[in-house]
N, C-alpha and C positions, 0 to 999 in steps of 0.2 A: 504494500500500500504506500502511495506517495506521501511523504511527510508534509505537514502543513508548515507554512512559512510565517515566521515572526520577524517583523522589521523593528529595529531598535535604534532610535536617534538619541544622541547625548550619552553614548555608552562610555565615554571617557571621563565623565564627571563623577563626583562622589557617589551619587545615587545610581547613576548608570552602571558603574563598575559592579555595584552590589546586585543590580538587576541581572547583569550578564552572568555573574557567578551562579545565581539561582537558575537561570535559564539553561546553563550548561548541564545542570543536573538532569534535565529532561531531553537531552539531545537525541535520545533513541526515538523520540516521538516527533521532534520538530527540527526544522532547518532555520537557522538564525542568520539574518542579514543586518549588517551594521553599516550605517552611513557615518563616515568619519572624514575629517579634513586631513589631508596628507601633509602633516607637519610633524616635526620631530617629537614634540610633546605627546601628541595623540598616538603616534606610532609606538612609542615606548610603552604605553598603557596596553595596547592590543597585540604587541609583538608575539606573545605566547599563543595567540589564537589564529595567527595568519595561516598556519599550515593545518588547522583543524578542518577536516573535510566537511563537517556539518555547519561550519560557520563561513559565511561569505562576506567579504569586506568590499564595500563600494566606496571608493574615494570620491568625495565631492563635498558640497556645502549645502546646508539646509536652505540658504537663500537662493540657490540655483535650482529652478524648477526641474530641469532635465535630470539633475542628480537625484532629486527626490523621486521623480517618476520612475527612474531606472531601479531604484530601491524597492518601490512599492509594487512593481509589476508582479501580478499574480500572488500578492500577499494575502494572508488570512487574518493576521493580527498586526496592528501597528501600535507600538508603545512610544509615544512622543515625549521625550524628556529634554531635547536640545534647547538650551537657553543661555543667554548672558545674564549673570547674576551680580549683585553688589559685591565688592565696591566698583567693579569694572562698569556696571550699568550706570552708576551715578555720574560718570564723566564721559560716557559714550552713548547718549540716548538715541542717536541716529542709528548706530549699529545695533543697539538693543532692540529698537523697533523692527529693524529688518530681520533679525534672527528670531526674536520671540513672537512677533505678530505675523510678519510676512512669511516667515518660515512655516508657521502653523497653517496659514492660508495655502501654501504650497502642498503641505501634507493633505489637507482636506481635498484640494482639487485633484491631486494625484489619485486619491482613493476613488473619487467620483469617476475618474477616467477609466477605471478598471471595469471589465465586463461583468465581474461578479461583485460590484460595489455594494450591493444590498446584503452581502454576507460578511463583508470585512468588518472586524471589530476595531474601533479606534479608542485607545486608552490615552487620554490626555492628562498631563500632570500640571495643575495650576499651583496656587500658592496661598498660604495663610495671609500673606502680605496684602491680598486683595481686600481683606476686611479693614485694614488700616489700624488706627490707634484705638485700643480697647482696654484702657486702664480701669482699675476699680472705680466705681462699683459695677461697671458693665463688662467685667473681665470673663464672663461666660458667654459663649456664642454657639451658633448653629447655622447650618445651611439655610439660606433665605434671608439672613441678616444683610444689612446694607453693604454693598460693594463700595468702599471708600478708601482708595489708596492714599497713604500718608503723603504729606507735602514733600515734594522733591523726590519721591520714590518712583523713579522712572521704570524700574523693574516691575513693580506692582501694577503700574498703569498698563504696561504692555501685556502682562499676564492676564489681566482682567479683559483687555480687548481681545486677546487670543481666545480666552475661554468663551467670550460672547460669540465669536465666530464658530467655535465648535458646537455650542448649544444650538445655534441657528443654521447649522450646516445642511440640514435636511438628510443627513446620513441616518440609516436605519439603526445602526449600532454604534453608539458612542458612550463614553463615560468620562466625567471630569473629576479627578481627585485633587483636592486642595491640600497640598503638602505642608505640614508644619515644620518647625525647626528640626534639622537633622543632626543627630549625634553620631560622631565617628572619631576614631582615634587620631585622625589628622588634625583635629581641633587644636591640639597642642602646638603643632608646627605651622598651622595656617597663619598667614599674615593678611589681615583684613584692614590694616591701617587703623583709622579712627572709628570704623564702623561699629565695633562692639560697644562704644560709648554712646551711640545713638539710642540704645535701649535703656529706658528708665529702670531704676532698681526695683520699682514696684510692678514691673511688667510680669504678668502671669503667663507662663509658657508650658504648653503640653507638648513635650518633646516626643520624638520617635527616633530609633536608631536607623541608620542607613541600611543596615542588614535587614531589619524588619520591613522597611519599605520595599526593598528588593524582593523579599519573600512574598509580599503582598502582590506585586506585579506578576510574579511567576504563577502564583496561585489563581489569579484571575483567569489565566489562560489554561492552566491545568484542570481547573474545575468548571470551565466554561459551560460544559454540557449540563451540569447540575444547577446552574443559575436560573432563577425565574426570569421570564421576559422583562418584568418590571425592574430588574436590576439595571438594565441599560437605559440610556437617555436620562440619566440622573447625575446629580452632583453629590460628592461625599467629602467629608473631612477626614484626612489621615492623621491620627494621633496615637500616641502610645498608651493612652488611658491613665487611670488614677495614679499608677506607680511612676509615671513620667511627668507629673505635674509639679512644677517648682516655680517660685518667683525668681526673678533675676538675682535678687539678693541671696537667696538660698543656693542658687546654681553657682554663683561666684565663690561662696564660702566653701562648698563641697569640692569644686574643681581645684581651687588653690590649696585646700587641705590635702588633696591627693598628691600635690607637689611638695607638701611639707611646709607650706607658707601660710601666713595669716594675711588674707587679702586686705584687711583694714590698715595694715602697716605699709602697703605698697600702692594703694589706690585711694583716691579722695572722692567723696560724694559729688564734689563740684565738677568732676570730669564727666558726669553722666547727665544726659538730657532728662527733663522732667515729663516730656510727652512727645507725641508724634513719631512713634515707631509702629510696631504691630506685634502680634501674637496674643493668645488667649487660651483659656481652657475650653474644651469642646463639650457641649451637651450631647452630641450625637456621634462621636467618633467610635463608640462601641458597636455601631451598626456594621461597620466593615469587619470588626473582630468577630461578630456573630456569623458572618458569611465565611470568613477565611481562617480564623484562628492563627493569625500571623505574628502576634506579639511575643516578645521575649520577657524575661523575668522582671526587669525594672531598672531604675536609674542606678541603684547601688551596685547591681551586677555590671553595669557599664563602667562605673568607677573602678571596679576591680580589674576590668579589662584594660583600662587606661593605665593603671599601676603596673600591670604585667608587661605592657608594650612600651612603657616609658623609656626613652633613651637615657643612657648614663649621664649625659650632659644636663638633663632636666633634674636628675636626682642631686646634682651638685648645687643646684640653685639654693637649697636650704642652708648651704654653708656660706653663702654670700650675704653680707649685711643688707637688711631690708631697705635702708636708705639708698644704697647703690642700685639695687634692683628697681626701685621706684624711679629714680632720676635718670638712670642710664638705659634701662630696658623698657619700662612701661610708659613713662610719661611722654617720650618722643612720639608715640603713636597718636597721642591726643593733639599733637602740633602739626600733623601733616594736613594736606588739603581738605580731607573729609573728617578732620579731627575736631572735637568740640571746643578745645581751648584755642585752636586756630581761628574759629569763628568769633570767639569772645575777644581775643587779642586784636583781631582785625576789624572788630565792631561791624560784622556783617549782619545787617538788619534783618534780612529774610530768614536765615536759619535761627537767629536769636529769638525772633517772634514765634517761629514754628516749633522750636524744640524747648523753649523755656517760657514763652509768653512775653518776656521783657528782660532787659539786662538787670533790672532791679530784682526780678524773681531769681535770677542766677546768683546775684550777690547774697541773697538771703538763705541760700542752701547752707546748712550747718556742717560742721565737721562731725566725725564719727561720735565724739563724746556727747553731742547734743542731738544726734540723728535719731529720729523716731520712726520705726517701721511697724505700722499697725497692719495686721492681717485683716483683710476685708472678708467678713463672713456672709455678706449679702450675696444672693444669687439672682440678680435681675435678669429676666428673660425679655428680650426686646420684642415689641409688637411688629407683626408683618402686615397689618392693615386689612385682614380679611378673616373669615371664620375658618380657622385651621382645624376645628373639630370635625369639619366635613371631610368625607372621603374625597380623594382627588377626582374620582370618577363622577362626583356630584357637583364639582365646581362649575359655575355658570357665569353668564354675563354680569349678573348682579354682583358677584364676588369680584369680578374685574373692575367694575365701576367703583366699588368700595375701596379696593386696593389703590386705584388711581387717585381718588380723593385724599387718601392718607398720605400720598406722595405729593400733594399739592397740585395735581393735574386732573386729567379726565380720560376715560376710555371712550374714544370716538366711535368704535365699532358698536353697532346696534344689536348684534346677535352673535352667538357662537354655539357650536355643538357642545352640549353639556359633557364635561370630562375631557374634551379635546384640548390638551395643553401644548400641542405642537404647532398648530396653525397660527400664524402671526395675526395679531389684531392691530388696530390703529389706536395710537395713544397721543396725548399732548401733555407736555410738562408745564409747570407753573410759569415758565418764561416763554411760552408760545411755540416751542419747538415740537413739531409733529414727527412721529416716527412709527415704524412697525416693529413689533416684537412679540414673541410667543409668551403665553402665560408661564411656561417653564422658565424662561429667562427672567421674567419680572417677579413672579410670585415665589417660585422655588429657588431661583438663583440669586435674587437680591440686586439684579442690575436694573437700571432705569434709563433715563434719557442719554443717548450717546453724545449729544452736543454739549450737555452739561458736565459730562464726565471729564476728569482731569486728563492731561494738563491743558492750560494752567489750572491752579487750584483756587476755587472760589466758594468754599464751603460756608463762609460767613453769610454771604448773600443767599445761597441755596437753602440753608437751614431755616431761614426766616419764613420760607414758603413750604418747605418739605418736612413734614413731621417724621417721616421715616428716617431721614438723615439727621434731623434735629435731636432725636433721642440719643444719638451717638455723639454728635458734635458738642452739644451743650453739657455733656458730662464733665468736660474740662476746658470749655471756652466760654467767654462772656458774650451774652446776647447783644451787647452794644458794640461789639467789634465789627470793623468793616475792612478786613485785610484781604489783599489779593496777592497771590504768590505766583510770580512770573515763571514760565516754563524754561526760560533761558538762564536761570540762576547759575547753573553749573559753569557757564561761560564766564560769569563774573568772578567765580572762584579761580578759574584757570588764569584769567587776565590779571587778577590780584597777585597770584603766585608768581607770574612772570615778572610783574613790576617789582 
C-alpha cells in the first residue's frame, strides 16, 4: 500500500525539530516531505535525514509559491509551522509579513490546486500572542476571546492575519492550534536580546514543552481516522495544563535556582515592563489533552531535564559574584535595541507608553525589598456577546446580530442557515467598515473587522465603541487615553541606534 505523504514546513525551528522527531517514529506508515531553505544553518539541522529514504527534502522558500506547490503535490497532510518569530520579527516586519502571512497564503493555494484538495488535512500553528496583553484579573482565557495583538508585536499581527486566512480558506479540513510559550533546553543558551524583559513579572503563562507539542502534531495524524468530523475546522489552545502554569515571577525564580542563582540579586524589577506582552492561563487547553493524551509530567520534570543537560560553563556561574553577573552578563541585554532600559534611557515615547503607561509609572517601580507580588485568585471569564449555552448547530441570525452589537457594529446579513458557521455573512464595525466573515471567524475565533485590526494600533479609540475589546483593554488602560501607536516605530529605533 502506498504511504501517505506528510508535508512539514518550519522543520528546522525548535518546535519543528520536535515534530520531525515524532514523525520519524511512524515512518513505516508515512512519507515525510520537508521544505527547507538551502542555507548552512538549516542544512546542519537536517543533515542526518538527507539520506533517509522515507524523508524527502525540497529546497526552497515558503515565500516562493512554486517551492510550496512542489512540496504539497499529492500531499495528504500539511503541518505548517514556518514563521519568523521575535526578536527577528520586531525589526523585520516586511519579511515577517511575507513569511508568516504570504507564506500561509501560498500553502492554502497550493492545497487548493491539488486534485484531491477536499481530502488534504491542513494543520496550522498560530500563537498565544494573538490574544495580546492578558494580565490579572483577566489572566484566564479561551478560544473566542478577542484577537488583540500587543502594541508593536508584528509577529502576533501576522499570525492573526494568517490564521484568518486559514479559517476563511474554504478548505474542507483545517485546524488552527494556538501555541503557547514553548519550553526547551535551548532556553539557557538562547539569546533573545531584551525580549525577555518585555514580559511583566505578573504575567501568567501556561507553558508546554516543545517535545509535547511535537507529540501532539504527530498524534493528530496518527489518530486521524479516530477523530470526529467536528474536530476539524476548529481553533484550539495548546497548553501544558495545570502543572505548567506559572507566573513570570515564579518561572524566573525556578529557572535561576536551577542554575544555583538567586535571581533577585542579578535582576531588578525596573528592567521589566508593566504591561503589553501576552500569555495567559487557558480555560480550554484540556480539550486537546482529552483527544490526544500528549502531555508530559510537569514543569518540575522539565527543570530536572535542564539540570541534567546543563553545560559545565553554566554550573560555574554560581561561583561568580552576583554583582559581576548582573552588570556584565545580564544587564547589557536590557540596553540593546529591543531592551527596556534602552527605551527608558533614550526616552522613546511609544514603547514607554505601551509597556509602562508613562515614565512616571516606571520611576515608581520599587526595588525587591518593597516589591509586592499579590497572586490574583479571581477567574474572570470574558463575554463573547452571544448565548454560548446554545449548541453550535442552533446558532442563528439573531445570535449574529447580538454578537455584532456587542462589538459595536451590526450584522448586515438578513438571514443565515441555522448552524451554518462556515458561510460568510456581511458585517459592519463601529467605524463604518463593511466586511464579510464567517461566524466561525467572528464568534468562535474572536476576530473582527480586518480594517481595524493592527497595525497601526488604535485600541484606545476602538475600545470606546467595542465592548468586546473594551473588557480586555480597560483592565489596565485608562478610558480617557487617546494614544495611537505608529506601525513604523521599529524604524525609529533603528534610526536612533544608528545616530
